[in-house]
C-alpha positions in Angstrom: -35.4 -63.9 22.9 -38.3 -61.4 22.1 -41.4 -63.3 21.3 -43.9 -60.8 19.2 -47.5 -61.5 19.1 -48.5 -58.7 16.8 -47.8 -57.3 13.5 -44.2 -56.0 13.4 -43.5 -52.4 12.7 -40.3 -49.9 12.5 -41.3 -48.9 15.9 -40.9 -52.2 17.5 -38.6 -54.3 15.5 -34.9 -54.6 16.9 -33.0 -51.4 15.9 -30.1 -53.3 15.2 -31.8 -54.7 11.9 -32.4 -51.3 10.6 -30.2 -49.7 7.9 -29.8 -46.0 8.7 -30.2 -43.8 5.7 -27.1 -41.6 5.9 -25.7 -39.4 3.3 -22.2 -40.0 2.7 -21.4 -36.3 2.1 -20.3 -34.4 5.1 -21.7 -30.7 4.9 -19.2 -28.1 5.7 -20.8 -25.0 7.7 -18.2 -23.0 6.5 -16.7 -23.9 3.1 -15.4 -20.2 2.0 -12.9 -19.9 4.9 -9.8 -18.2 3.2 -10.5 -16.0 0.2 -7.3 -13.9 0.9 -5.0 -17.0 0.9 -6.6 -18.1 -2.2 -6.3 -14.5 -3.8 -2.4 -14.6 -2.7 -1.8 -17.9 -4.6 -3.4 -16.9 -7.7 -2.2 -13.2 -8.0 0.1 -12.1 -10.6 3.0 -12.1 -8.1 2.6 -15.7 -7.5 4.4 -17.5 -4.5 7.9 -16.7 -3.4 10.3 -19.2 -1.7 13.1 -17.6 0.5 15.9 -19.3 2.4 15.5 -17.5 5.8 13.1 -16.7 8.3 13.2 -12.9 7.5 12.4 -11.7 4.0 12.8 -8.2 2.6 12.0 -6.0 -0.4 12.9 -2.3 -1.8 10.6 0.4 -2.7 11.1 3.3 -4.4 9.1 6.5 -3.8 8.7 9.4 -6.0 9.4 12.9 -5.0 6.4 14.9 -3.6 4.5 17.3 -5.8 2.9 19.7 -3.4 3.0 21.5 -0.1 0.7 23.8 2.0 1.3 27.3 3.4 1.7 27.7 7.2 1.2 31.5 7.3 -0.6 34.2 5.6 1.4 36.3 3.1 1.4 39.5 1.3 1.3 40.1 -2.5 5.2 41.3 -2.1 6.7 39.2 0.4 9.3 36.8 -0.8 9.8 34.7 2.0 7.3 31.8 2.0 6.4 29.6 5.1 5.5 26.1 3.9 5.0 22.5 5.7 7.8 21.1 3.8 10.2 22.0 1.2 12.4 18.9 0.5 11.2 18.4 -2.9 12.0 21.7 -3.9 15.3 23.4 -5.6 16.2 26.7 -7.0 14.9 27.5 -10.3 11.9 25.4 -9.8 8.5 26.8 -10.8 5.7 26.6 -8.2 2.2 27.4 -8.3 -0.5 28.4 -5.7 -3.6 26.7 -6.6 -5.8 29.2 -4.7 -4.5 32.4 -6.2 -3.3 30.9 -9.7 0.1 32.8 -9.1 3.4 31.3 -10.5 6.6 32.0 -8.4 10.3 31.1 -9.0 12.3 29.5 -6.3 15.2 31.3 -5.4 16.7 29.8 -2.4 15.9 27.0 0.0 16.2 28.6 3.4 15.3 25.6 5.6 13.0 22.7 5.9 10.0 24.8 5.9 10.9 28.1 4.4 12.1 29.3 1.0 12.6 32.6 -0.9 10.9 33.2 -4.1 10.5 35.6 -7.0 6.7 36.7 -7.0 4.3 36.7 -9.7 6.8 34.8 -12.4 4.3 34.5 -15.0 0.9 35.8 -16.3 -0.6 36.5 -12.8 0.8 39.0 -10.6 1.6 38.7 -7.0 -1.4 38.0 -5.0 -1.9 38.0 -1.2 -2.4 34.6 0.4 -5.1 35.7 2.8 -5.2 32.1 4.7 -2.8 29.5 5.6 -3.2 25.9 4.2 -3.1 26.8 0.7 -1.7 24.5 -1.7 1.5 25.1 -3.4 2.5 22.7 -6.3 5.8 22.1 -8.1 5.5 22.5 -12.0 9.0 22.2 -13.4 12.6 23.6 -13.3 13.3 26.8 -15.5 17.0 27.2 -15.5 18.5 30.4 -17.0 20.6 29.9 -20.0 24.1 28.8 -19.1 23.0 28.5 -15.3 25.0 26.4 -12.9 23.6 22.9 -11.9 21.9 22.2 -8.7 22.8 19.6 -6.1 21.3 16.3 -7.3 17.8 15.7 -5.3 16.9 12.1 -5.5 15.2 9.8 -2.8 17.0 6.8 -1.2 15.3 3.3 -1.6 13.1 2.1 1.1 13.4 -1.5 2.8 10.2 -3.4 3.7 10.4 -6.8 5.7 8.3 -9.5 7.2 8.9 -12.9 8.9 8.1 -16.5 8.4 5.8 -17.9 10.9 5.6 -21.7 11.6 1.9 -22.7 11.1 1.3 -26.4 12.3 -1.7 -28.3 13.3 -1.9 -32.3 14.0 -4.8 -34.7 13.7 -5.1 -38.1 14.9 -6.9 -41.4 15.6 -6.2 -44.5 17.2 -6.1 -47.9 15.1 -9.4 -49.3 16.0 -11.1 -46.0 14.9 -9.3 -46.2 11.8 -10.5 -49.7 11.0 -14.1 -49.1 11.7 -16.2 -48.4 8.9 -17.9 -45.1 8.7 -20.7 -43.7 6.6 -18.6 -40.6 5.9 -15.9 -42.9 4.5 -12.4 -43.0 6.0 -12.3 -41.1 9.3 -8.5 -40.5 9.0 -9.2 -38.8 5.5 -11.8 -36.7 6.7 -9.6 -35.6 9.8 -6.9 -34.8 7.4 -9.2 -32.7 5.2 -10.8 -30.8 8.1 -7.4 -30.2 9.6 -6.0 -28.8 6.3 -8.8 -26.6 6.0 -8.8 -25.4 9.6 -4.7 -24.4 9.4 -5.7 -22.6 6.0 -8.3 -20.6 7.9 -5.9 -19.9 10.9 -3.2 -18.8 8.1 -5.9 -16.4 6.8 -6.8 -15.0 10.1 -3.0 -14.2 10.5 -2.6 -12.8 7.3 -5.3 -10.5 8.0 -4.7 -9.4 11.6 -1.2 -10.7 12.7 1.2 -8.2 14.4 5.2 -8.5 13.7 6.9 -10.3 16.5 10.2 -12.0 16.9 10.3 -13.7 20.3 11.0 -17.0 22.1 14.8 -17.8 23.0 18.0 -18.0 21.2 17.6 -21.7 21.1 13.8 -21.7 20.1 12.7 -18.3 18.7 9.2 -17.8 17.3 8.0 -15.5 14.9 4.8 -13.9 14.1 4.2 -12.4 10.5 2.6 -9.0 10.3 -0.8 -8.9 8.6 -2.7 -6.7 6.3 -4.3 -4.6 9.5 -0.8 -3.7 10.7 0.8 -3.0 7.5 -1.7 -0.4 6.5 -1.1 2.9 8.0 -2.1 5.7 5.5 -5.4 4.9 3.9 -7.2 3.9 7.4 -10.8 5.0 7.2 -13.0 5.3 10.4 -16.6 5.5 8.9 -18.1 5.4 12.4 -21.7 5.1 11.2 -23.6 4.6 7.9 -21.5 4.3 4.9 -22.6 6.7 1.8 -21.5 6.3 -1.8 -19.8 9.9 -1.7 -17.8 8.9 1.4 -17.0 5.5 -0.2 -15.8 7.3 -3.3 -13.9 10.0 -1.5 -11.9 7.2 0.1 -11.4 5.0 -2.8 -9.9 8.1 -4.6 -6.9 8.0 -2.2 -6.9 4.3 -2.1 -6.4 4.0 -5.9 -3.6 6.8 -6.0 -0.9 4.3 -5.6 -0.4 0.8 -7.0 -2.2 -0.7 -9.8 -5.8 0.0 -11.2 -7.0 -3.1 -10.1 -7.9 -3.6 -6.3 -10.0 -6.3 -4.4 -12.4 -5.5 -1.6 -12.7 -8.0 1.2 -15.6 -7.1 3.4 -17.6 -8.0 6.1 -21.4 -8.6 6.0 -22.6 -5.1 7.2 -20.1 -3.4 5.0 -21.3 -5.3 1.9 -24.8 -4.7 2.8 -24.3 -1.0 3.0 -22.6 -0.9 -0.5 -25.6 -2.9 -2.0 -28.1 -0.3 -0.7 -26.8 2.3 -3.1 -24.2 0.6 -5.3 -26.1 -2.1 -7.2 -26.3 0.0 -10.5 -22.8 0.2 -10.5 -22.2 -3.8 -9.9 -21.9 -6.8 -11.9 -21.0 -10.4 -11.6 -17.2 -11.0 -12.2 -17.6 -14.4 -13.7 -14.1 -15.1 -14.4 -12.8 -14.0 -10.8 -15.8 -16.2 -9.3 -14.5 -19.3 -11.4 -10.8 -18.6 -10.0 -11.6 -18.0 -6.6 -14.7 -20.4 -6.1 -16.8 -17.9 -4.5 -18.9 -15.0 -5.5 -17.1 -11.9 -6.7 -18.9 -8.7 -7.6 -17.2 -5.9 -9.9 -17.9 -2.3 -8.8 -17.3 0.2 -11.4 -15.7 3.2 -10.0 -13.9 6.3 -11.7 -10.6 5.4 -10.4 -10.3 1.7 -11.5 -11.6 -1.9 -11.1 -12.9 -3.0 -7.6 -13.7 -6.6 -7.1 -16.0 -7.1 -4.0 -15.8 -10.3 -2.2 -18.1 -11.2 1.0 -15.5 -12.3 3.6 -17.6 -14.5 6.0 -14.6 -15.2 8.4 -14.8 -11.3 9.3 -18.2 -11.7 10.6 -17.4 -14.6 12.7 -14.2 -12.7 14.0 -16.3 -9.4 15.0 -15.5 -7.3 11.9 -18.6 -7.3 9.9 -18.5 -3.6 9.4 -14.9 -3.6 8.3 -13.3 -4.3 4.9 -9.7 -4.5 3.2 -9.0 -3.1 0.0 -5.9 -5.0 -1.5 -3.8 -4.5 -4.5 -3.1 -8.0 -5.6 -0.1 -6.8 -7.5 1.5 -5.6 -4.3 1.2 -8.6 -2.0 2.8 -12.0 -2.2 2.6 -15.3 -0.5 6.2 -16.0 0.9 7.3 -19.5 2.3 10.6 -20.9 3.3 12.0 -23.2 0.8 11.0 -26.7 1.0 8.5 -25.7 3.6 5.2 -24.6 1.7 1.8 -26.2 2.8 2.1 -29.8 3.0 1.3 -32.7 5.3 3.6 -34.9 7.5 2.2 -38.1 8.1 2.6 -40.6 10.8 4.6 -38.5 13.4 3.2 -40.6 16.3 5.9 -41.9 18.7 7.1 -45.4 18.2 5.1 -48.1 19.8 1.8 -45.8 19.8 -1.3 -47.7 18.7 -2.4 -44.5 16.7 -1.8 -42.7 13.8 -0.9 -38.8 14.0 -0.7 -36.6 11.0 0.6 -32.9 10.9 0.0 -30.3 8.3 2.4 -27.4 8.3 3.6 -24.2 6.4 6.5 -22.1 7.2 5.2 -18.9 5.3 4.7 -15.2 5.8 3.2 -12.0 3.9 5.3 -9.8 1.9 3.3 -6.5 1.4 4.8 -3.8 -0.9 3.5 -0.1 -1.4 1.8 0.4 1.7 -0.6 3.2 0.2 -1.8 0.8 -2.4 -3.9 -0.9 0.2 -6.7 0.4 2.4 -8.7 -0.8 5.7 -12.2 0.5 6.5 -13.7 -0.2 9.9 -16.8 1.4 11.9 -19.7 0.7 9.4 -22.8 0.6 11.1 -25.3 0.5 8.3 
């Protein structure tokens, strides 16, 4: 036994006597881990349950409205060379937007050639002195009593993705479970941490996953495709500083399809670039902020409503200069019936003196109208 012959102080008393002033709350370094997953569960599409491991949807595209010339043409030539003719029929009125001349389609010669009546309107036949001039379709102008055309219509397209088996376990032995902790029940803490971690991994997959069906016949493995590999049209390589004219120029095509409300999920460098010139266009979206639980800024643009969210996970993954523009009406969280996100407790082997719990979700991302979404990358400032 220690025999003290001087005044006691906190530095010399038995350390086992002291009560540690430990806060009960455990502070999470990364509380905003899965904003896209949260957005999916709250979108107008809601969740969708499916019976199998592959899920499909049908899409309908409209006929094109324009093409371009591939050669020069005099003011009287009646055979036009075009990039495509698959949306045109005899008796269609077309217009050259450079010369303002209207023409009447006579015949479809091939997939890139037609014959026309020149100057079919108030502007006479005008030479097309350069290739690449835009030709737009106005409407059909049939003669009285004319015969019908062969129907021209698009078939439906099929889109699909697959269910991925997301799983993550947590565990502790009986002694640890019985030990009193400042942070409360260790098993509950591990459960919460595992749930958050699995949601973050699903978020990463829904952003950057590539479609894959592998494994064996007895044990197939599937990877659901994420946003980056769905988007093929509106892919914008900024390769430098992002200016407002450049940003608006890309948004014009990004809003051309789908709804007039989009959400931008961007890394810090991308968001910072917008804030250097776009603060006068931005305002807090309090409703979305309350719904998602993270800060959301609305950006006023001439093409629709764009809500901007800083996606901190993009920074940690090396995509600080990148951003996704997502149409919430054209994405859907999809799960296999009975296997949406949930916990399966006590999966340890019989006789083991431990507890093993598992969180799992058999889920995938359904994404419609590919041109309604966009991916930006390469922003350096």
